[in-house]
N, C-alpha and C positions, 0 to 999 in steps of 0.2 A: 637418491639409489635404496634406502629404506620403506621411503612412502611407495616405491615399485612395488617393492616385493611386499608390503601390505596388500597395496591391489591387488596382487597375484594372490595372496593366501584367501584375499575376501573374494574371488572371483570364483578361485575352485570349491570357496566355503560352498556359494550360491550353484552351482553344479549337482544334478543328481551322481548318487556314484555309479549307473551304469556309465554315463558319459566321461567322469572320471577316468573310473578303467580303460572306457576305450578310447580314451586321446592316451593315457600311460602306457596301455601295448600297444598303438597305433605308433608314437613315438619311440619308445623303445626298438621297435621292427623297422624304422625309418632309421633311425639313426644307425643303426647294423648295416644297413643297407648303402647308405651312404658313404658310413664308412669303409666297407669292402669297395664300392665301385673307386672312392677317391684312390685307396692303398692300389688297387687295378689299373688305373690312371697312371700312375708316378711309376708302374712296376714295367708297366709297358713301353711308358717313353722312356722311361730307364733302360731297358735292354734293346728298344729300337738304338738310342743315340749312342748307344755302349758297341753295337755292331758296326755303327758308324764309325766309332770309333778304334776298332780292330783296325778295319779296312785300311783308315787312315795309319794305326801304327806297322801293319803291314808294306803299305808303298813307303813310307820313310824308310823303313830296313831295308827293303831294294835300292833307295836312292841311294841311302848310305853307302850299301857297297859297292854302285857303279860310281859314285862321286867323291873315293875317300878324300882323295888329293885333291880335289876340282876346288878352284877358285869362288869367290863371290857371281853370281851367276842368276840368270832366270832356265830352271834346267825342265822342267816342262810347261806348258802354258796353255791346255784345250782343253781344260775343265770346265768351259762354257758348259758344253753336253754333256747328257746324264749320264750315256753309255761313255762317253769321255773317259781317260786314266786323271788319276790327280794330278794337280798342277805344283810345281816344287820348286822354289828358288833357295839359294842359298845368301848367306847374311854375315858380312864381318863385323865383328864387335864393336869398331869405331866406323863411322859415316865417312871419314873420309878415304877408305878402301873400297867404297858401292865400285860398282861397274860404272862405266858412263850410260849404258841401257836400264832403263826404268825398268823399276821391277811392278811384276804385274800382281802381288801380293800387297799388302799395306804393312809396312813395316815402321815400328812404334818403339818407343825406350824399352818396352816388358824384351821386348824380341832382344835387344842389344843386350839386355841383362843376362839371357838365358845363352849368348854368345858365348859373352866372357866370364860365364859360369856365377853369378849372382842369383840367378833364378831358375828354380826347376822347372820341367817342361811342361808343358800348360794345353788345355783344348781350348779353343774361343769361338765364337759364330759371328758372322762377317758377314755383307752382302758384297759382293762382285759384279758388275754387270746388271744391274735392280733383279740377282738373283741370290739365293741365299746359301751360302756355305756355310761347313766345317773344320775348323784349322787348325794344324796339329805344329807348335812350335818347339821341338828339339834341337839340342846342342850336338855338333857334326865338329868334333877333334876340337883344336886349339882352335880359340877365339870365332870362331864360325857357330853359325845356326842356321837350323834346317826347316824352313815352311813349308807343308805341305795342306792343300785343300781339296774336298771334296763337294759336287755339289750337295744338300739338303734336305732340298722341297720336297722329295719325295718320302723323309722321312718326319716331317713335320707333317704334310700334308696325311702321313699315317697318325700323325699322334692327334690330329683335330679329328680325325674320323675315328680314332680310339675315344676323345672325348668326347663327341657327340655321341657315340651309340652307348658312352657309361652311363651318360647325363638321360639318355631313352630309358635305360636298363634302373636307371635310381629314381625318376618319374616313377616308374612302374613299380617301381618297389614301394613307394611310399603311397602308392594307391593300394597295391596289394595290402600294405599293414594297414590302410583306415580299415580297408575289409574284415583285415585277421583282427583290428581291435576289437569292431564291432561285432565280431562272430565270438570272439573270447566274450566279450562283455556280455553279451544275450544271453550265451550259454553257461561259461561258471556263475552269472549270478540268474541265472533259472531259477534253480531250488530259492534265492531267497525272493525272489520277485512273487512265487508261489505263498513263499511264509507270508510274505506282505498281505497279496489279496487275500488267504485264508484270517489274518491277523484281522485286517478290515471288515470282511465278511461277517467273524465272529462280532466284531463291535457295533456294525449295522442290526447285525439278525435277531445279537445276545444268543447264540445257540453253538453250546462250544463243541457238536457232534461233528463238524468239520476237521478234516486231517487233511495233509499234506502230500500228493502222491510222489511217492521215493522212487528214485530210478534203479531197476534192477541190476543186481550184483552180488558177487560173493560175499557172507555174513563176513566180517573182522576185518575188510578191504575198504572201508566208507571212508569218503573225504571229510574234512571239516564243515562242507556247509551240508552233507548229508549226517552227519553226527550230530550240527544243529538243528534239522528238520524232524531227523527221531527224536533228539529231545523236548521239541516245540509237541510233536505228536507224543509223546509220552506226558508233558504239561497238562496239554490238551486233552487226556483221557483223566488224570486227576481233577482237574477241572468239574468235564463232566460230574464223574460221581461223585465229588463235592455237589454241583448242582443239585443233580437227581437226587440224590442223598438231604439237601438241604429242604427241597420239594416235596420228598415224600414224608421226611416231618413233619415240616407244618400240615401235609395234607393227614396223617396217621393225627397230631395233633390234634386238628380241628374238628377229626369225628372221634376221637375219643373224648374230646372236652363237651360234644353236641348231647349226649343223654345226660351229662346231671349238670350242666350248664339249664338245663330243660326242666331237667327235676326239681331243681332250687330255683327256678321263677314259679312254677306249678307250687313249691311248695309255701313259697314267699308271698304268692298271691293268696292262696290259703289261709296262712297266717294274717293277711291285710285284713281279712273277713272273721277274725277270734271271735267276734261277737256272734255269729249264727253255726259257731261249732261248740260240741259238751270237751269238757276236761279233756276228756279221753283222747277224744279228737285229735284236739290242741295239743296235748303233751306226742301224739303218736306223729303230726305234720313238725313238730319242732325237733323230736327226735332226727324224724327224716331230713330236715334240713341239718342239723350239726351233722350226721353222718355222711352226708353229701357236700358238706365246705370241710372237714376234711378230706375228702378223695379229691375232689378241685383244689385244695392247698397241695396235697402229695402229689400230687400228679402235676403241675405247678414246677413244684420242688424240684422232680425227676427229671424236670424239663428243661430248667435251671444247671443244674448238675452237667447232664449229659452233651449243652453248651459249650463247658469249660474243655478244649484242646489237653491242656498240661495242668501239671498241679504246680501249685506255689513253691516255686524252690527254697525261700527264704524260712518258709516251714517245715523242712525237711528234718530230720533227727531218725536220730538209730533207734530200733524200735524192736523190741523183742518179739518174734513171731507165736512161740507160744503162749506169754501173757496175753497178748492181745486175744490168741484162741479162745482161752480160756474166760475171759470176759465175755467174749461175742456170744461163746455155746452158755456161758450163764444168764444174758439177758436172753437169748433164743429159750430157757427152759421154763422161764417166767413170762414170756409173750406165749407160749404154745405150751400151755402145763400135759395139755393131754397128749403130746408129742414126746418119747424118749429123747435124750442126745446123749452120744457116748464122746467121749475124747481120748485119745491116745496121742501121746507125744516122747518118740523116741528118745532114749538120752542124749543121741548125741546131736540134737534139734533142740532139746530143752532149751540151751543158752544161746543159739542161734541168731542173728542180728542183723536186718537193713536198713536201710536207709531210706525214709518214708515218711508220709502225713501219717498219723497215728487215727484220727477222724476218718481219714480217707481208705484206711486201710478196713477201720473199724463196719466202716461203711459197706465194703465191698462183702467183708465174712458174714455180715447179717443180711446179704443177699441173696448170698449162697442158701443161709441157712434159715432163711423164710422161704425161700423156693425149695427147700429140700423138706421143708415140715409142711407147705402149704399140700404138698402131691403123697405125703406119705399117709398112707391106712393107719387110724387111732389106733395107739396101743402098739405100732412095730416104730425101731431106733433109728433116727439119724444119724448115721456114722460117722464121726471129723476125724482124723488122723493128719498128723504133722510126723513126717522122716527128712533126713539130711541122708545124702551120697557123695560121695568124691568123685569128682569127674575127672576123667581119664584125658591126657595130652602135657604142653608144654606150655608156656608165657600164658596170652589169654586167655587160651582155651583149658587151662587147670583152674580148680576152684572147689567149691562147697556148694552141690547144689540141695536146694530145701521143696519140698514140697508138701502140700496142703491139699487132700481129698475130702470130700462131702458126698457122704454116698448116701439115698435114698432106698426106698423099697416100696417106692409105689408103681405105676403103670409102665414105668420110663420114657425112653424117648424113638420114636419111631425112628425108619432109616428115613423116610420122607420129609420131617422136621429136623434131625438133626442139624443139618446145613444151616437153619437160619432160629437156632436158638437164640442165637445172640442178637437180632436183630431188634431195630428198636421197635417198637408195639406189636410183634409176632405171640400169638399165641397159640394151638395146636389146638386141634378141634376140638380135645379132651379138656382142654384148660380152660375154655370160653365164658364157662359157667362160674368158672371160681374167682376171686374177686382178686385186685390187680388190674394194672394198667402198661402189661407188658416192657418195662421199662427197667426194671431191677438185673436183670442178668445182663444186659445191654450197657446199662450204666456200671457191672460189676468188670467186664472186661474192659474197660475206658480204664478206671482206675489200674488195674491190674496191667496197661499196656503203658499206663503213666507210670509208672513205677517199677517198668525193665519186667514186668512179671506177663505168663503167659497164660491164658485162662481156656480150656478146652474140656464138651462135654462127650462124653460116650457112653453106649449104656453096658449096663452093671452085669455080673454073672449071677446068672439066680432071679435077674429082676431087678427090675428099681433104672436109676444113673446114678453115675460119678462124673463128680466137676472136679477136674486137676486144677491146682494152682501153684507154679511153678517159679520158684526166683532163681534164678540163675547166679 
């Protein structure tokens, strides 16, 4: 038996999901149809024989009323015809008291037991003159039994006809169940089939722009398969954005690297013929080569940093943001001596700490300060401010909010450029002549989000740009 079960499980595993679902739905509907037809057959059979038994009971009551004091005898014997009244005979408890005239109906030991009171009245099926009969045996007075019989072939014929009709209905129900099972499997798995086809198409074409068509319906009332298709479409959207960003990063990186690499090759080839150059030319080429090497090294390092999606968790520690800002501003003053930097720290924010990686947060602040200094006119300050405020709410919605702002007095950010300032390699028209690769702000936002903070940019009142770094 266990081998049969294992074979059945193996067979089910080898069948497609649509076939298994169709078989399961068909079997369920077929079992219901067969069960209903079987129950209907037994109900019809019971009712038809019950009606015949009621007729026998009425006939027995009438015979008892007419022959209460009669002796053993055949009371009526014309039940051979369908329209004839019931056959009836009175049988004594002892065979010695039988009348000389033979009985019409068969007399057995249970009949004698009913006459003596040792057995309850009962119904039985007999055959008389080749015709099926239904017989009631009941007690009549003291030590006598009454047998009453009617022809039952019409009832049995009706039962057979009902059985045949119900068999046809059951077979039709099974066929209908098969059709419904196929329809249910085809309809119910249609979104899954579309999902499978879309996944196979994406696997073959490597194009994540394909989407699964969702059936129309009211929002918020989707079924499980529709929610699965919606989640798959969302995943495809994220995948498409990731692939697009990856391709754009590769294209932009190759574009940005092409110019310095070309210059590096030119200067390297020039230095290879150093014997033909003057000392001044050789020094100028060597300086240019060193500068371009630093630019390429910085660009490659920035690309490597941007390729990191998360900060290493084991390196997290409690960082005092005010001290970190002081250190970053001090380094910026040394790197941009022509640009004054001011730092204001609110008293309630001086000792506030946040979990993070100090080196990464320092890189974030350095990028913001370098960007502000690059766009600030000489002599105009870059203003850095650290404030703290209490968030209203209860539970997880309450707490202290820490905000660091960096403001410059340069040309600011135009409305057209504002949505793209944090994109990789993006540089506005006014910034394309300035040094840099366009990766600093993108890296700053990535570091901020890795630390649970949000970095935004906006136009400053009176000119310039403001970058806000908010720690929740």
